[in-house]
Structures are given as C-alpha cells and as structure tokens.
Residue frames as a rotation matrix with the C-alpha (Angstrom) as fourth column:
MET 1
0.114 -0.994 0.001 93.33
0.302 0.034 -0.953 98.52
0.947 0.108 0.304 111.96
LYS 2
-0.343 -0.248 0.906 92.82
-0.638 -0.646 -0.419 100.63
0.689 -0.722 0.064 114.98
LYS 3
0.706 0.619 0.344 90.88
-0.688 0.483 0.542 97.83
0.170 -0.619 0.767 116.69
MET 4
0.767 -0.468 -0.439 93.79
0.300 0.866 -0.400 95.44
0.567 0.175 0.805 116.00
MET 5
-0.308 -0.868 0.389 96.34
0.053 -0.424 -0.904 97.82
0.950 -0.258 0.177 117.45
ALA 6
-0.036 0.337 0.941 94.19
-0.877 -0.462 0.131 98.32
0.479 -0.820 0.312 120.52
ALA 7
0.979 0.204 0.002 93.86
-0.188 0.897 0.400 94.60
0.079 -0.392 0.917 121.10
ILE 8
0.309 -0.903 -0.300 97.74
0.522 0.425 -0.740 94.12
0.795 0.072 0.602 120.66
LEU 9
-0.357 -0.414 0.837 98.30
-0.375 -0.757 -0.534 97.06
0.855 -0.505 0.115 123.15
ALA 10
0.433 0.643 0.631 95.74
-0.868 0.109 0.484 95.59
0.243 -0.758 0.606 125.60
ALA 11
0.918 -0.107 -0.383 97.42
0.131 0.991 0.037 92.08
0.375 -0.084 0.923 125.35
CYS 12
-0.013 -0.999 0.047 100.88
0.360 -0.048 -0.932 93.57
0.933 0.005 0.360 125.91
LEU 13
-0.214 0.064 0.975 99.65
-0.714 -0.692 -0.111 95.46
0.667 -0.719 0.194 128.96
LEU 14
0.758 0.597 0.263 98.06
-0.632 0.573 0.522 92.36
0.161 -0.562 0.811 130.35
LEU 15
0.749 -0.506 -0.427 101.11
0.350 0.850 -0.394 90.14
0.563 0.145 0.814 129.71
THR 16
-0.193 -0.912 0.362 103.54
0.178 -0.395 -0.901 92.59
0.965 -0.109 0.238 131.21
GLY 17
-0.159 0.305 -0.939 101.41
0.972 0.216 -0.094 93.19
0.174 -0.927 -0.331 134.26
CYS 18
-0.968 -0.248 0.021 101.13
0.245 -0.963 -0.112 96.91
0.048 -0.103 0.993 133.56
ALA 19
-0.520 0.836 0.172 97.37
-0.167 -0.297 0.940 96.49
0.837 0.461 0.294 133.20
ALA 20
-0.565 0.269 -0.780 96.61
0.728 0.609 -0.316 95.39
0.390 -0.746 -0.540 136.65
SER 21
-0.678 0.367 -0.636 95.25
0.268 -0.683 -0.679 98.84
-0.684 -0.631 0.365 137.63
VAL 22
-0.534 0.547 -0.644 93.15
-0.797 -0.580 0.169 99.10
-0.281 0.604 0.746 134.46
ASN 23
-0.987 0.157 -0.025 91.73
0.145 0.955 0.261 95.53
0.065 0.254 -0.965 134.39
PRO 24
-0.499 0.857 0.134 87.98
-0.691 -0.486 0.535 96.03
0.523 0.174 0.834 133.33
PHE 25
0.184 0.702 -0.688 87.06
-0.049 0.706 0.706 92.88
0.982 -0.096 0.164 135.10
SER 26
-0.822 -0.538 -0.188 88.49
0.182 0.064 -0.981 93.79
0.540 -0.841 0.045 138.48
VAL 27
-0.377 0.733 0.566 84.99
-0.879 -0.475 0.030 94.99
0.291 -0.486 0.824 139.54
PHE 28
0.410 0.566 -0.716 83.99
-0.343 0.823 0.454 91.25
0.845 0.059 0.531 139.78
ASP 29
-0.438 -0.711 -0.551 86.47
0.273 0.479 -0.834 90.66
0.857 -0.516 -0.015 142.53
LYS 30
-0.956 0.065 0.286 84.35
-0.275 -0.543 -0.794 92.76
0.104 -0.837 0.537 144.79
LEU 31
-0.218 0.961 -0.173 80.98
-0.647 -0.009 0.762 91.04
0.731 0.278 0.624 144.13
GLY 32
-0.511 -0.088 0.855 81.35
-0.829 0.316 -0.463 88.30
-0.229 -0.945 -0.234 146.83
PRO 33
-0.987 -0.047 0.151 79.87
-0.019 0.984 0.180 84.87
-0.157 0.175 -0.972 147.08
ASP 34
-0.244 0.967 0.076 76.29
0.341 0.159 -0.926 85.93
-0.908 -0.200 -0.369 146.72
PHE 35
-0.482 -0.050 -0.875 76.79
-0.644 -0.657 0.392 87.17
-0.595 0.752 0.284 143.13
HIS 36
-0.373 0.358 0.856 74.33
0.492 0.858 -0.144 85.96
-0.786 0.368 -0.496 140.62
GLY 37
-0.212 0.217 0.953 74.27
0.976 0.006 0.216 87.17
0.041 0.976 -0.213 137.09
SER 38
0.849 0.401 -0.344 74.46
0.415 -0.909 -0.033 90.95
-0.326 -0.115 -0.938 137.92
TYR 39
-0.257 -0.962 0.096 76.74
0.893 -0.199 0.403 93.26
-0.368 0.189 0.910 136.13
SER 40
0.637 0.452 -0.624 76.89
0.216 -0.882 -0.418 96.81
-0.739 0.131 -0.660 134.85
ASN 41
0.549 -0.360 -0.754 78.08
-0.731 -0.644 -0.225 98.35
-0.404 0.675 -0.617 131.53
PHE 42
-0.337 -0.593 0.731 78.98
-0.214 0.805 0.554 94.99
-0.917 0.030 -0.398 130.31
ARG 43
0.240 0.277 -0.930 79.07
-0.961 -0.065 -0.267 93.98
-0.134 0.959 0.251 126.61
ILE 44
0.292 -0.159 0.943 78.85
-0.080 0.979 0.189 90.12
-0.953 -0.130 0.273 125.84
ALA 45
-0.769 -0.620 0.159 80.37
0.058 0.180 0.982 88.81
-0.637 0.764 -0.102 122.58
GLY 46
0.069 0.744 0.664 78.61
0.958 0.135 -0.251 89.61
-0.277 0.654 -0.704 119.40
SER 47
-0.437 -0.204 0.876 77.67
0.630 -0.764 0.136 92.92
0.642 0.612 0.462 117.83
GLY 48
-0.987 0.042 -0.156 76.44
0.095 -0.628 -0.773 94.41
-0.131 -0.777 0.615 121.13
GLY 49
-0.330 0.944 0.017 72.83
0.459 0.177 -0.871 93.60
-0.825 -0.280 -0.491 120.18
LYS 50
-0.545 0.029 -0.838 72.93
-0.550 -0.767 0.331 95.50
-0.633 0.641 0.434 116.89
ASP 51
-0.360 0.453 -0.816 70.16
-0.880 0.127 0.458 94.58
0.311 0.883 0.353 114.46
VAL 52
-0.998 -0.049 -0.035 69.03
-0.037 0.960 -0.277 91.51
0.047 -0.275 -0.960 116.60
TYR 53
-0.627 0.767 0.135 65.49
-0.332 -0.107 -0.937 92.55
-0.704 -0.633 0.322 117.59
ASP 54
0.382 0.774 -0.504 63.87
-0.735 -0.076 -0.674 92.08
-0.560 0.628 0.540 114.10
ASP 55
-0.087 -0.505 -0.859 66.14
-0.882 0.439 -0.169 89.29
0.463 0.743 -0.484 112.92
ASP 56
0.838 0.433 0.333 64.67
-0.537 0.766 0.354 85.78
-0.102 -0.476 0.874 113.83
GLU 57
0.703 -0.586 -0.403 67.95
0.197 0.705 -0.681 84.16
0.683 0.399 0.612 112.59
LYS 58
-0.330 -0.802 0.498 70.12
-0.261 -0.430 -0.864 86.25
0.907 -0.415 -0.067 114.97
ILE 59
0.076 0.480 0.874 67.71
-0.982 -0.114 0.148 85.58
0.170 -0.870 0.463 117.78
CYS 60
0.934 0.353 0.059 67.76
-0.357 0.916 0.180 81.82
0.009 -0.190 0.982 117.32
SER 61
0.212 -0.949 -0.233 71.55
-0.185 0.195 -0.963 81.75
0.959 0.248 -0.135 116.99
TRP 62
0.591 -0.183 -0.785 73.37
0.732 0.531 0.427 80.08
0.339 -0.827 0.448 119.99
PHE 63
-0.476 -0.877 0.068 75.74
0.771 -0.454 -0.446 83.20
0.422 -0.160 0.892 120.17
GLU 64
0.256 0.503 -0.825 74.97
0.815 -0.572 -0.096 85.94
-0.520 -0.648 -0.556 122.61
SER 65
-0.559 -0.307 0.771 74.70
0.637 -0.754 0.161 89.47
0.532 0.581 0.617 121.25
ILE 66
0.619 0.725 -0.301 73.91
0.732 -0.395 0.555 92.04
0.283 -0.564 -0.776 123.99
SER 67
-0.636 -0.668 0.386 74.81
0.291 -0.671 -0.682 95.29
0.715 -0.321 0.621 125.40
VAL 68
0.344 0.747 -0.569 73.60
0.759 0.135 0.637 96.19
0.553 -0.651 -0.521 128.83
GLU 69
-0.533 -0.516 0.671 73.81
-0.190 -0.699 -0.689 98.79
0.824 -0.495 0.275 131.52
GLU 70
-0.725 0.151 0.672 73.09
-0.687 -0.109 -0.718 98.00
-0.035 -0.983 0.183 135.16
ILE 71
0.126 0.761 -0.637 71.45
-0.648 0.549 0.528 94.69
0.751 0.346 0.562 134.84
THR 72
-0.653 -0.227 0.723 70.58
-0.726 0.459 -0.512 92.33
-0.215 -0.859 -0.465 137.65
ALA 73
0.090 0.651 -0.753 69.28
-0.581 0.649 0.491 88.79
0.809 0.394 0.437 137.32
GLN 74
-0.540 -0.241 0.807 68.37
-0.837 0.254 -0.485 87.03
-0.088 -0.937 -0.338 140.53
PRO 75
-0.404 0.395 -0.825 67.34
-0.313 0.788 0.531 83.40
0.860 0.472 -0.195 140.19
GLU 76
-0.269 0.415 0.869 64.91
-0.938 0.093 -0.335 81.73
-0.220 -0.905 0.364 142.53
LEU 77
-0.377 -0.134 -0.916 65.16
-0.616 0.775 0.140 77.97
0.691 0.618 -0.375 142.28
ASP 78
-0.131 0.278 0.952 63.22
-0.864 0.439 -0.247 75.19
-0.486 -0.854 0.183 144.05
ASP 79
-0.710 -0.197 0.676 62.20
-0.074 0.976 0.207 71.63
-0.700 0.097 -0.708 143.43
ASP 80
0.125 0.890 0.439 59.04
0.661 0.256 -0.705 72.53
-0.740 0.378 -0.556 141.38
ALA 81
0.897 0.341 0.283 60.23
0.437 -0.580 -0.688 75.59
-0.070 0.740 -0.669 139.34
SER 82
-0.338 -0.941 -0.013 62.83
0.925 -0.335 0.182 77.91
-0.175 0.050 0.983 138.02
ALA 83
0.802 0.588 0.106 62.26
0.596 -0.798 -0.087 81.69
0.033 0.134 -0.990 138.21
VAL 84
-0.464 -0.884 -0.056 64.38
0.885 -0.461 -0.057 84.81
0.024 -0.076 0.997 137.79
THR 85
0.714 0.566 -0.413 63.71
0.565 -0.813 -0.137 88.49
-0.414 -0.136 -0.900 138.55
ILE 86
-0.238 -0.843 0.483 65.53
0.971 -0.210 0.114 90.84
0.005 0.496 0.868 136.21
SER 87
0.754 0.440 -0.487 65.96
0.418 -0.894 -0.161 94.56
-0.507 -0.082 -0.858 136.28
PHE 88
-0.156 -0.815 0.558 67.96
0.973 -0.029 0.230 96.78
-0.172 0.579 0.797 133.86
ASP 89
-0.113 -0.013 -0.993 68.71
0.123 -0.992 -0.001 100.31
-0.986 -0.122 0.114 132.93
LYS 90
0.146 0.018 -0.989 69.35
-0.943 -0.299 -0.144 99.40
-0.298 0.954 -0.027 129.31
LEU 91
-0.140 -0.210 0.968 68.98
0.041 0.975 0.217 96.19
-0.989 0.070 -0.128 127.40
HIS 92
0.350 0.037 -0.936 69.86
-0.895 -0.282 -0.346 95.99
-0.277 0.959 -0.065 123.67
GLY 93
-0.535 -0.579 -0.615 70.15
-0.741 0.671 0.014 92.56
0.405 0.464 -0.788 122.03
LYS 94
0.521 0.748 -0.411 69.29
-0.462 0.652 0.601 89.13
0.718 -0.123 0.685 123.51
GLN 95
-0.586 -0.615 0.528 69.85
-0.784 0.266 -0.560 87.17
0.204 -0.742 -0.638 126.71
GLN 96
-0.117 0.443 -0.889 68.96
-0.055 0.891 0.451 83.58
0.992 0.102 -0.080 127.34
TYR 97
-0.265 -0.008 0.964 67.41
-0.934 -0.247 -0.259 82.80
0.240 -0.969 0.058 130.81
PHE 98
0.298 0.406 0.864 66.10
-0.625 0.767 -0.145 79.37
-0.722 -0.497 0.482 130.49
TYR 99
-0.260 -0.235 -0.937 67.12
-0.899 0.413 0.146 76.17
0.353 0.880 -0.318 128.72
THR 100
0.000 0.258 0.966 65.69
-0.585 0.784 -0.209 72.62
-0.811 -0.565 0.151 128.95
GLU 101
-0.740 -0.101 -0.665 65.95
-0.608 0.523 0.598 69.51
0.287 0.846 -0.448 126.86
VAL 102
0.065 0.868 0.492 62.67
-0.861 0.298 -0.413 67.56
-0.505 -0.396 0.767 126.70
THR 103
-0.867 -0.498 -0.017 62.87
-0.461 0.790 0.403 63.83
-0.187 0.357 -0.915 125.93
GLU 104
-0.631 0.769 0.105 59.08
0.741 0.556 0.376 63.21
0.231 0.315 -0.921 125.91
GLU 105
-0.107 0.686 0.719 55.96
0.280 -0.674 0.684 65.33
0.954 0.275 -0.120 125.62
LYS 106
-0.592 -0.119 -0.797 55.61
0.806 -0.109 -0.582 67.65
-0.018 -0.987 0.160 128.75
GLU 107
0.541 0.723 0.429 53.11
0.649 -0.684 0.334 70.17
0.535 0.098 -0.839 129.91
VAL 108
-0.505 -0.812 -0.292 54.85
0.853 -0.419 -0.310 73.37
0.130 -0.406 0.905 130.84
THR 109
0.786 0.603 -0.137 53.54
0.618 -0.766 0.178 76.64
0.002 -0.224 -0.975 132.51
ILE 110
-0.446 -0.808 0.385 55.40
0.818 -0.543 -0.191 79.80
0.364 0.230 0.903 131.60
GLN 111
0.624 0.638 -0.451 54.65
0.765 -0.616 0.188 82.83
-0.158 -0.462 -0.872 133.77
TYR 112
-0.511 -0.813 0.279 56.05
0.831 -0.550 -0.080 86.24
0.219 0.191 0.957 132.96
LYS 113
0.751 0.546 -0.371 55.55
0.597 -0.802 0.029 89.86
-0.282 -0.243 -0.928 133.93
MET 114
-0.289 -0.827 0.482 57.42
0.957 -0.240 0.161 92.60
-0.017 0.508 0.861 131.95
GLN 115
0.832 0.520 -0.191 57.57
0.495 -0.853 -0.164 96.44
-0.248 0.041 -0.968 131.90
ILE 116
-0.370 -0.914 0.164 59.83
0.926 -0.349 0.144 99.10
-0.074 0.205 0.976 130.26
GLU 117
0.100 0.344 -0.934 59.77
0.297 -0.906 -0.302 102.90
-0.950 -0.247 -0.193 130.06
GLU 118
0.349 -0.040 -0.936 61.22
-0.792 -0.547 -0.272 103.22
-0.501 0.836 -0.223 126.50
GLY 119
-0.602 -0.664 -0.443 62.08
-0.795 0.446 0.412 101.00
-0.076 0.600 -0.796 123.53
ARG 120
0.399 0.785 -0.473 60.92
-0.813 0.542 0.214 97.54
0.425 0.299 0.854 122.90
LEU 121
-0.582 -0.553 0.597 61.08
-0.784 0.577 -0.230 94.25
-0.217 -0.602 -0.769 124.68
LYS 122
0.424 0.746 -0.513 59.93
-0.799 0.575 0.175 90.70
0.426 0.336 0.840 123.84
LEU 123
-0.095 -0.265 0.960 59.98
-0.643 0.752 0.144 87.26
-0.760 -0.604 -0.241 125.34
VAL 124
0.147 0.135 -0.980 60.74
-0.955 0.278 -0.105 84.51
0.259 0.951 0.170 122.94
LEU 125
0.393 0.001 0.920 60.63
-0.409 0.896 0.174 80.76
-0.824 -0.444 0.353 123.00
ILE 126
0.071 -0.363 -0.929 62.88
-0.989 0.097 -0.114 78.82
0.132 0.927 -0.352 120.68
HIS 127
0.745 0.253 0.617 62.34
-0.261 0.962 -0.079 75.13
-0.614 -0.103 0.783 119.96
ASP 128
0.525 -0.622 0.581 65.40
0.785 0.617 -0.049 73.27
-0.328 0.482 0.812 118.68
LYS 129
-0.470 -0.880 -0.073 67.51
0.771 -0.449 0.452 75.50
-0.430 0.156 0.889 116.47
ASP 130
-0.984 -0.046 0.171 65.09
0.147 -0.751 0.644 77.71
0.099 0.659 0.746 114.43
GLU 131
-0.138 0.988 0.066 61.48
0.713 0.053 0.699 77.46
0.687 0.144 -0.712 115.64
LEU 132
-0.969 -0.247 0.008 60.92
0.197 -0.790 -0.581 80.94
0.150 -0.561 0.814 117.17
GLN 133
0.039 0.999 0.025 57.63
0.764 -0.046 0.644 81.85
0.644 -0.006 -0.765 118.91
VAL 134
-0.729 -0.221 0.648 57.09
-0.149 -0.872 -0.466 85.36
0.668 -0.436 0.603 120.34
LEU 135
-0.432 0.536 -0.725 55.30
0.847 0.518 -0.121 85.01
0.310 -0.666 -0.678 123.67
ALA 136
0.638 0.570 -0.518 54.95
0.694 -0.717 0.067 88.64
-0.333 -0.402 -0.853 124.55
GLU 137
-0.400 -0.682 0.613 56.02
0.855 -0.518 -0.018 91.92
0.329 0.517 0.790 123.15
ILE 138
0.540 0.533 -0.651 55.80
0.755 -0.648 0.096 95.43
-0.371 -0.543 -0.753 124.75
GLY 139
0.100 -0.453 0.886 56.79
0.653 -0.642 -0.402 98.99
0.751 0.619 0.231 123.91
ALA 140
-0.804 -0.446 0.392 57.38
0.080 -0.736 -0.672 102.21
0.589 -0.509 0.628 125.78
ASP 141
-0.731 0.399 0.553 55.44
-0.682 -0.456 -0.572 102.58
0.024 -0.795 0.606 128.98
GLU 142
0.322 0.786 -0.527 53.67
-0.647 0.589 0.484 99.19
0.691 0.185 0.699 128.46
ASP 143
-0.641 -0.481 0.598 53.61
-0.737 0.602 -0.306 96.17
-0.213 -0.637 -0.741 130.72
VAL 144
0.137 0.560 -0.817 52.26
-0.518 0.744 0.422 92.57
0.844 0.365 0.392 130.46
ASP 145
-0.600 -0.233 0.765 51.56
-0.760 0.464 -0.455 90.03
-0.249 -0.855 -0.456 133.10
ASP 146
0.353 0.735 -0.579 50.48
-0.898 0.440 0.010 86.59
0.262 0.516 0.815 131.92
LEU 147
-0.217 -0.305 0.927 50.56
-0.534 0.832 0.149 82.90
-0.817 -0.463 -0.344 132.36
LEU 148
0.112 0.220 -0.969 50.76
-0.956 0.291 -0.044 80.37
0.273 0.931 0.242 129.39
ASP 149
0.177 -0.030 0.984 50.15
-0.335 0.938 0.089 76.65
-0.926 -0.345 0.156 129.51
MET 150
0.236 -0.223 -0.946 52.01
-0.972 -0.038 -0.233 74.97
0.016 0.974 -0.226 126.74
THR 151
0.869 -0.096 0.486 52.88
0.033 0.990 0.136 71.47
-0.494 -0.102 0.864 125.57
PHE 152
0.057 -0.910 -0.410 56.55
-0.937 -0.191 0.294 71.03
-0.346 0.368 -0.863 124.81
SER 153
0.976 0.132 -0.172 57.24
-0.195 0.886 -0.421 68.13
0.097 0.444 0.891 122.43
GLU 154
0.644 -0.765 -0.023 60.55
0.612 0.497 0.615 66.45
-0.459 -0.410 0.788 122.29
GLY 155
0.357 -0.584 0.728 63.59
0.650 -0.405 -0.644 68.75
0.671 0.703 0.235 121.71
ASP 156
-0.557 -0.693 -0.458 65.65
0.830 -0.442 -0.340 71.66
0.033 -0.569 0.822 123.12
TYR 157
0.560 0.767 0.313 63.86
0.695 -0.640 0.327 74.77
0.451 0.034 -0.892 124.42
ARG 158
-0.692 -0.693 -0.203 65.33
0.713 -0.612 -0.342 78.22
0.113 -0.381 0.918 125.18
LEU 159
0.646 0.754 -0.122 63.45
0.762 -0.629 0.152 81.24
0.038 -0.191 -0.981 126.70
LEU 160
-0.531 -0.847 -0.028 65.08
0.847 -0.530 -0.026 84.66
0.007 -0.038 0.999 125.96
LEU 161
0.522 0.540 -0.660 64.39
0.442 -0.833 -0.333 88.27
-0.729 -0.118 -0.674 126.45
VAL 162
-0.167 -0.527 0.833 65.13
0.985 -0.124 0.119 90.36
0.041 0.841 0.540 123.48
GLY 163
0.333 0.327 -0.884 65.49
0.523 -0.844 -0.115 94.17
-0.784 -0.424 -0.452 123.78
ASP 164
0.018 -0.339 0.940 65.76
0.884 -0.435 -0.174 97.08
0.468 0.834 0.292 121.29
GLU 165
-0.682 -0.292 0.671 66.93
0.011 -0.921 -0.390 100.13
0.732 -0.259 0.630 123.32
ALA 166
0.406 0.817 -0.409 64.71
0.489 0.184 0.853 98.81
0.772 -0.546 -0.325 126.22
LEU 167
-0.607 -0.624 0.492 65.28
-0.073 -0.573 -0.816 101.30
0.791 -0.531 0.302 129.12
HIS 168
-0.735 0.186 0.652 64.46
-0.677 -0.246 -0.693 101.11
0.031 -0.951 0.307 132.86
GLY 169
0.130 0.774 -0.619 62.70
-0.646 0.540 0.539 97.70
0.752 0.330 0.570 132.68
THR 170
-0.498 -0.191 0.845 61.96
-0.747 0.589 -0.307 94.67
-0.440 -0.785 -0.437 134.80
ALA 171
0.037 0.498 -0.866 60.93
-0.709 0.624 0.329 91.17
0.705 0.602 0.376 134.00
GLU 172
-0.272 -0.036 0.962 59.83
-0.777 0.597 -0.198 88.22
-0.567 -0.801 -0.190 136.20
LEU 173
0.023 0.213 -0.977 60.01
-0.799 0.592 0.110 84.87
0.601 0.778 0.184 134.40
SER 174
-0.309 -0.088 0.947 59.07
-0.752 0.632 -0.187 81.53
-0.582 -0.770 -0.261 135.78
LEU 175
-0.114 0.233 -0.966 58.85
-0.739 0.630 0.239 77.93
0.664 0.741 0.101 134.44
ASN 176
0.629 0.420 0.654 57.50
-0.759 0.511 0.403 74.87
-0.165 -0.750 0.641 136.19
LEU 177
0.787 -0.478 -0.389 60.71
0.205 0.799 -0.566 73.08
0.582 0.365 0.727 135.21
PRO 178
0.833 -0.553 -0.017 63.27
-0.109 -0.193 0.975 72.72
-0.542 -0.810 -0.221 137.92
ASP 179
0.050 -0.986 0.159 66.87
0.304 0.167 0.938 73.26
-0.951 0.001 0.308 136.99
SER 180
0.384 0.030 0.923 66.00
0.922 -0.058 -0.382 75.13
0.042 0.998 -0.050 133.68
TYR 181
0.912 -0.129 -0.390 67.37
-0.072 -0.985 0.159 78.45
-0.405 -0.117 -0.907 134.68
ASN 182
0.250 -0.853 0.457 70.39
0.881 0.396 0.259 78.97
-0.402 0.338 0.851 132.48
GLU 183
0.792 0.056 -0.608 71.49
-0.081 -0.977 -0.196 82.61
-0.605 0.205 -0.770 132.03
GLY 184
-0.118 -0.857 -0.502 73.78
-0.749 -0.255 0.611 83.13
-0.652 0.448 -0.612 129.02
ASN 185
-0.335 -0.196 -0.922 74.84
-0.901 0.354 0.252 80.72
0.277 0.915 -0.295 126.31
GLY 186
0.449 0.690 0.567 74.09
-0.853 0.520 0.042 77.78
-0.266 -0.503 0.822 128.38
LEU 187
0.999 0.042 -0.012 76.12
-0.044 0.972 -0.233 75.11
0.002 0.233 0.973 126.70
C-alpha cells in the first residue's frame, strides 16, 4: 500500500510540474553526446538483482534485473569485432552486453578479462531461450583472463555478466562479431 501511495504521489508531482527539481533522471541531461551506457546508483526494472545469481531461469529471462552503483560500460566497435570495457563499484543481478542472431553455423571467439574485490561474478552465454553455459566464474580477489573459440549453431545468443554483490570490479569482453554489442534488454 505504501508503494502504491508513493507511486501516486510521484505521478501527481510529475503531472503538476512540481517535481522538476526532484526528477531522478535529470542527471542524464548533463552527460552530453559522448555518453555510452554509464550511470550511477541506477536500478533497472526487475527485483534489483535479488536471487538472480543462482537461478538459471531468471538469468535466461529476457527481463533485466539489476542493481548497480557507479557502473561504466564503454563499447569499442569496429568492422571485425564488438568489445566493451566495464567498471563498477557494485553489481548485483544481470546485465546483457552482447546479442547476435546466427542463421548458419559460425566460428566465434569470445575474449574476456574480469576481476572483483568482493562477492561473485560470472560470464554466461545463453543460446535461444534457455540453454545457459557459464563461461567463467570468479569470487573475491580473483581474476580471470581467457579466450574461447566456440561454434555457434543457428539461433539467438546473448552474453551477460551476472553479479552477486560483486564489488569494485572490471570486465573486458570481446566477440569477433561486429554489431553484436547490445547493452541491456536488446529487443
């Protein structure tokens, strides 16, 4: 009931114009034309990452469920590959970074480098709606740096980071698939 009342109050403030000075999204107005997937203290739709890490069904879902603090995702795109460098203070839940639809069998190289100071972090590949493969998983004060050569059969593929109270981390992800960078829900 309290949440519904808060939502009604927020809607009234927005509709009457009284909320202009408390608009939580006004920070985006100052980011400028070079802004690429960076935000702070932002919570995307879903349960804020609650109970996602160990639940394959929630990870495979198309719905975002994430809570983050001070996250930056900077893509680097060219004609041969898609890459992104990510840094965050806290990551809890899941965030998609690549999406591709394969119409015929294709050789794919996935390169990744990840590290965190606390919590857990994993890189997962999802084929179609429910075939989940954990590519890498790390814990507190661990890091990983690897390159995987894989064969993608026909279907949709998504590459996601999944965190469980992952603190002070970085990730560098790269695929030899141009135009596959797709932060967020993607569709």
